[in-house]
C-alpha positions as CSV (number, residue, x, y, z in Angstrom):
1,M,-43.4,100.1,-14.6
2,S,-40.0,101.3,-13.5
3,R,-37.3,101.5,-16.1
4,E,-34.4,102.6,-13.9
5,L,-32.2,99.5,-13.2
6,P,-28.5,99.5,-13.3
7,V,-27.2,97.0,-15.8
8,P,-25.7,94.4,-13.2
9,L,-29.0,94.2,-11.4
10,A,-31.1,93.9,-14.6
11,R,-28.9,91.1,-15.8
12,H,-28.9,89.3,-12.5
13,L,-32.7,89.4,-12.2
14,A,-33.2,88.3,-15.8
15,R,-30.9,85.3,-15.1
16,L,-32.8,84.5,-11.9
17,L,-36.1,84.5,-13.7
18,K,-34.7,82.3,-16.4
19,R,-33.2,79.9,-13.9
20,T,-36.2,79.8,-11.7
21,R,-38.5,79.1,-14.7
22,R,-36.4,76.2,-15.8
23,R,-35.8,74.7,-12.4
24,Y,-39.5,74.9,-11.4
25,R,-40.5,73.2,-14.6
26,R,-37.9,70.5,-14.1
27,R,-38.9,69.9,-10.4
28,L,-42.5,69.6,-11.3
29,A,-41.7,67.1,-14.1
30,E,-39.6,65.1,-11.7
31,C,-42.3,65.0,-9.1
32,Q,-44.9,63.9,-11.8
33,A,-42.5,61.2,-13.0
34,E,-41.5,59.9,-9.6
35,F,-43.7,61.0,-6.7
36,S,-41.6,60.7,-3.5
37,E,-40.7,62.6,-0.3
38,T,-37.6,63.9,-1.9
39,S,-39.2,65.1,-5.2
40,V,-42.1,66.8,-3.2
41,H,-39.5,68.5,-1.0
42,E,-37.5,69.8,-3.9
43,L,-40.6,71.0,-5.7
44,R,-41.8,72.9,-2.5
45,I,-38.4,74.6,-2.2
46,E,-38.4,75.6,-5.9
47,T,-41.9,77.0,-5.5
48,R,-40.9,79.0,-2.5
49,R,-38.0,80.4,-4.4
50,A,-40.3,81.3,-7.3
51,L,-42.6,83.1,-4.9
52,A,-39.7,85.0,-3.3
53,L,-38.5,86.1,-6.7
54,L,-41.9,87.1,-7.8
55,D,-42.4,89.2,-4.7
56,L,-39.1,90.9,-5.4
57,V,-39.7,91.9,-9.0
58,A,-43.2,93.1,-8.0
59,A,-41.7,95.2,-5.2
60,L,-39.3,96.7,-7.7
61,D,-42.3,97.5,-9.9
62,L,-40.9,95.4,-12.8
63,V,-44.0,93.2,-13.5
64,T,-47.7,93.9,-14.0
65,S,-50.5,91.8,-12.4
66,P,-48.4,89.4,-10.3
67,E,-51.4,88.5,-8.1
68,K,-52.7,85.6,-10.3
69,P,-49.4,83.7,-10.8
70,R,-48.7,84.2,-7.1
71,R,-52.0,82.7,-6.1
72,T,-51.4,79.8,-8.5
73,L,-47.9,79.1,-7.0
74,K,-49.2,79.5,-3.4
75,K,-52.1,77.2,-4.0
76,R,-49.7,74.5,-5.4
77,L,-47.5,74.9,-2.4
78,D,-50.3,74.7,0.1
79,A,-51.6,71.5,-1.6
80,F,-48.7,69.6,-0.2
81,D,-49.0,70.8,3.4
82,D,-50.7,67.7,4.9
83,L,-48.3,65.3,3.1
84,R,-45.3,67.4,4.2
85,D,-46.5,67.3,7.8
86,T,-47.0,63.5,7.6
87,H,-43.5,63.0,6.2
88,V,-42.1,65.2,9.0
89,Q,-44.0,63.3,11.6
90,L,-42.7,59.9,10.4
91,R,-39.2,61.2,10.3
92,R,-39.4,62.8,13.7
93,L,-41.1,59.8,15.2
94,R,-38.5,57.2,14.0
95,P,-35.8,57.9,16.7
96,W,-38.4,57.6,19.5
97,L,-39.7,54.1,18.5
98,K,-36.8,52.3,20.1
99,Q,-37.5,54.0,23.4
100,F,-41.3,53.7,23.1
101,P,-42.0,50.5,21.1
102,E,-45.6,50.7,22.0
103,A,-45.9,53.8,19.8
104,R,-45.6,51.6,16.7
105,E,-49.4,51.7,16.5
106,F,-49.2,55.4,16.0
107,A,-46.4,54.9,13.4
108,N,-48.7,52.5,11.5
109,Y,-51.5,55.1,11.6
110,L,-49.2,57.7,10.1
111,R,-48.0,55.4,7.3
112,E,-51.6,54.6,6.4
113,S,-52.3,58.4,6.3
114,E,-49.3,58.9,4.1
115,R,-50.4,56.2,1.6
116,G,-53.8,57.9,1.3
117,L,-52.3,61.4,0.8
118,V,-49.8,60.1,-1.7
119,A,-52.5,58.4,-3.8
120,E,-54.6,61.5,-3.8
121,L,-51.8,64.0,-4.6
122,R,-50.2,61.8,-7.2
123,R,-53.4,62.0,-9.2
124,E,-53.7,65.8,-8.7
125,I,-50.1,66.6,-9.5
126,R,-50.3,64.8,-12.9
127,K,-52.9,67.4,-13.9
128,L,-50.6,70.4,-13.2
129,K,-49.1,72.2,-16.1
130,S,-46.0,74.4,-15.9
131,R,-46.5,76.2,-19.2
132,R,-48.6,79.1,-17.9
133,V,-46.1,79.9,-15.1
134,A,-43.2,79.4,-17.5
135,R,-44.7,81.8,-20.0
136,L,-45.2,84.5,-17.4
137,F,-41.7,84.1,-16.1
138,K,-40.2,84.2,-19.6
139,A,-42.2,87.3,-20.4
140,W,-40.9,89.0,-17.2
141,E,-37.4,87.8,-18.0
142,Q,-37.6,89.7,-21.3
143,D,-39.1,92.8,-19.7
144,V,-36.5,92.9,-17.0
145,A,-33.7,92.4,-19.5
146,G,-35.0,95.4,-21.3
147,V,-35.0,97.9,-18.4
148,R,-31.3,98.3,-18.2
149,S,-30.1,101.9,-17.9
150,E,-27.1,103.8,-16.8
151,S,-28.9,104.8,-13.6
152,A,-26.8,106.5,-11.0
153,A,-28.3,104.3,-8.4
154,T,-26.4,101.1,-7.6
155,A,-27.9,97.6,-7.2
156,V,-27.2,97.8,-3.4
157,E,-29.1,101.1,-3.2
158,I,-32.1,99.7,-5.1
159,L,-32.2,96.5,-3.2
160,A,-32.0,98.2,0.2
161,Q,-35.8,99.0,0.3
162,P,-37.3,95.6,-0.5
163,L,-34.8,93.8,1.7
164,G,-35.4,96.3,4.5
165,E,-39.2,95.9,4.2
166,V,-39.0,92.1,4.4
167,F,-36.6,92.2,7.3
168,A,-38.7,94.8,9.2
169,R,-41.6,92.4,9.0
170,V,-39.4,89.6,10.6
171,S,-38.3,92.0,13.3
172,E,-41.8,93.0,14.1
173,L,-42.9,89.4,14.4
174,R,-39.9,88.5,16.5
175,R,-40.8,91.2,19.0
176,K,-44.4,89.8,19.2
177,I,-43.2,86.2,20.0
178,Q,-45.0,84.7,23.0
179,P,-43.4,81.5,24.4
180,R,-46.8,80.0,25.2
181,N,-48.2,80.8,21.7
182,L,-46.1,78.9,19.2
183,V,-48.0,80.4,16.3
184,T,-46.0,83.6,16.9
185,I,-42.8,81.6,16.4
186,H,-44.2,79.9,13.3
187,R,-45.1,83.3,11.7
188,T,-41.6,84.6,12.4
189,R,-40.1,81.5,10.7
190,I,-42.2,82.0,7.6
191,A,-41.3,85.7,7.3
192,F,-37.6,85.0,7.9
193,K,-37.7,82.2,5.3
194,K,-38.7,84.7,2.7
195,F,-35.9,87.0,3.8
196,R,-33.4,84.2,3.6
197,Y,-34.5,83.1,0.2
198,L,-34.1,86.7,-1.0
199,C,-30.6,86.8,0.3
200,E,-29.8,83.5,-1.4
201,L,-31.2,84.8,-4.7
202,L,-29.3,88.1,-4.5
203,H,-26.1,87.0,-2.7
204,A,-23.9,87.8,-5.8
205,L,-25.0,91.5,-5.5
206,L,-24.8,91.7,-1.7
207,P,-21.2,92.6,-0.8
208,G,-21.6,92.0,2.9
209,L,-23.2,88.6,2.7
210,T,-20.9,85.7,3.2
211,P,-21.4,81.9,2.9
212,R,-20.9,81.8,6.7
213,Q,-23.8,84.2,7.2
214,L,-26.1,82.2,4.9
215,R,-25.3,79.1,6.9
216,A,-26.1,81.0,10.1
217,M,-29.4,82.1,8.7
218,H,-30.2,78.5,7.9
219,V,-29.3,77.4,11.5
220,W,-31.5,80.2,13.0
221,Q,-34.4,79.2,10.8
222,T,-34.0,75.5,11.6
223,R,-34.3,76.2,15.3
224,M,-37.8,77.5,14.6
225,G,-38.5,74.7,12.2
226,D,-37.7,72.1,14.8
227,I,-40.3,73.7,17.1
228,Q,-42.9,73.6,14.3
229,D,-42.1,69.9,13.6
230,A,-42.3,68.9,17.2
231,E,-45.6,70.7,17.7
232,V,-47.0,69.2,14.6
233,L,-46.1,65.7,15.8
234,L,-47.4,66.3,19.3
235,N,-50.7,67.7,17.9
236,E,-51.1,64.6,15.6
237,V,-50.7,62.3,18.6
238,E,-53.5,64.1,20.4
239,R,-55.7,64.1,17.2
240,A,-55.2,60.4,16.7
241,V,-56.2,59.6,20.2
242,K,-59.2,61.9,20.1
243,H,-60.5,60.3,16.9
244,G,-59.9,56.8,18.1
245,K,-57.2,56.0,15.6
246,V,-54.8,54.8,18.3
247,Q,-55.1,53.8,22.0
248,L,-54.1,56.3,24.6
249,E,-51.8,53.8,26.3
250,S,-49.8,53.3,23.2
251,V,-48.7,57.0,23.0
252,K,-48.9,58.1,26.6
253,R,-45.2,58.0,27.3
254,L,-44.3,59.3,23.8
255,H,-46.7,62.3,24.3
256,A,-45.0,63.2,27.6
257,A,-41.5,63.0,26.1
258,L,-42.5,65.1,23.1
259,A,-44.1,67.7,25.3
260,R,-40.8,68.0,27.3
261,R,-38.8,68.1,24.1
262,L,-40.9,70.9,22.8
263,V,-40.3,73.0,25.9
264,V,-36.5,72.5,25.5
265,L,-36.6,73.5,21.8
266,V,-38.6,76.7,22.6
267,N,-36.2,77.7,25.3
268,Q,-33.2,77.0,23.1
269,F,-34.6,79.2,20.4
270,L,-35.6,82.1,22.7
271,S,-32.0,82.2,24.1
272,T,-30.8,82.8,20.5
273,A,-33.7,84.9,19.2
274,N,-31.6,88.1,19.2
275,Q,-29.2,86.6,16.7
276,L,-31.6,87.9,14.1
277,D,-29.8,91.3,14.4
278,R,-26.8,89.7,12.8
279,F,-28.7,89.6,9.5
280,Q,-29.8,93.2,9.3
281,P,-29.9,94.4,5.7
282,Q,-27.3,97.2,6.3
283,K,-24.9,94.4,7.3
284,V,-25.5,92.2,4.2
285,L,-25.5,95.3,1.9
286,R,-22.3,96.8,3.2
287,A,-19.0,95.6,1.9
288,R,-16.9,94.0,4.6
289,K,-13.6,95.5,5.5
290,R,-10.6,93.4,4.8
291,K,-8.3,92.6,7.6
292,P,-4.8,94.0,7.0
293,S,-2.4,91.3,5.9
């Protein structure tokens, strides 16, 4: 385990581990007490933040055996995938119902699916405990707090490598994007989300990262998220018809409109895909020059 961390970085990471531990425990308790779309969404966000932080401290060689807690958190995150998709589908469908009232049959099918998933997951989430994850994060918090040194390396110099590696993965996936293969865009979004979470966690130590850049990151990610959401809804329409859950005529016009919308969203993203270069690590790590007054 590395013992060479400058004091500001060690303090910041220890605070992050403490905050993440408490927020994850609180979000899980809220979701168990009141299972709703909002509470599920907040728990998923906190789980992703915990995973991003865990990957960071592992990359810095500050923790031992991170694989098991990572698997636990990832399994808990994945358990909500189907419900998250159904929530997104209902939300994305709502604006179309006025234009295509016949698609209410499909909306009813989604609501029925949602009720089944909620009943199942509500039972499962009540069984989850936060103590094991909390104990690990607390132990890591204490370990990290104890690795302070008067190292000559700065926080920026130490963070350059993990940030660079995560960003390099995003860049690689962006280069491999194929407009007709939306999985390539989805993979890029997942990788970029990890980079963005890292930047949010570390923004106090990144002199070149501004609130405006963080907002721009969110916008760039959202463009890919809109594609994912549209595709998920389109695929669910096709699945419902295939399995006889809805009549073809009730979703025929909706399906055509969604397919056209998906093409528009893909083209909009592709026209801005190069904006990724604005978030290169050397730009967020480097202090911005002040304009002369």
